[in-house]
N, C-alpha and C positions, 0 to 999 in steps of 0.2 A: 504494500500500500504506500503510494507516494504522496507526500504532503507538499503543499505549495510553500514557497519561501516566506510569504506573509504570515502564515500560521506558525511556522517555525520561529520566526522573529518574535511574534506575540508570546509564544510559550517561553522563549528565552528571557524576554523582558519580565514576564510574570515571575519566573524563577529568580531572577536577579532582585526584583523588588522584595520577594519573600525572604531571600537571603539577607538583604540589607536590613530588613526589620528584625530578623533574628540576631544579627550582629549588634544592632543598636540595643536590643534588650539585654544581650550579654554584657555589653559595656556599662550598662546602668547598674547591674547587680553589685559590682565591687564598690561603686560610689555610694549606693544605698547602704551597703553593709558597713562601710567606713563611717558614714554619717550616724548610723544607729549606734555603733560602738562608741563613737566620740560623745554622743549624747548620754549614753549609759555611764561612761567614765565621769563626765562632768557632773551628772546627778549624784554619783557616789562621792565625789570630792566635795560636793556642796554639803554633804551630811557632816555636821559638826564633830561627831565621833571620829569619823575617818579623817577629816581635815586636821583637827587638832592632834590626833594620834600621829599623823605623818609629820606634823611640825615638831612634835616631841621627839620622834625618832631622829629627825634632822638635827635638832639641837643637841641631842645626846651624841650623835656622831661627830659634830663639830667640837663639842667639849672634849671628847676622847682624843680627837686629833690634836687639839691645842695642848692638852695635858701630855700626850705622847711627845710632842715637840718640845715641851718644857723639860721633860725628863731627859730627852736626848741632849738638850742644851746644857743641863746640869752635869751630865756625864762628861761632856766635852770640856766644860770649865774645870772639872775636878782633875783632869789629866795634866 
């Protein structure tokens, strides 16, 4: 069964359009996923328990670093 060129061109155009729609949909998924994750993290960080807990951990780490530096400086001075 032989098909005319116009029919073939229409089928190719239809297939291209369908493929373009699928590719557009696939490219939107990662963007939506990232936006949802970002929103989720922002909501969790807005919770005072989480927010101030993270601040406390950061302050603790800074204090430990400063104290470790002071201890090292004392050792160097004593030599």
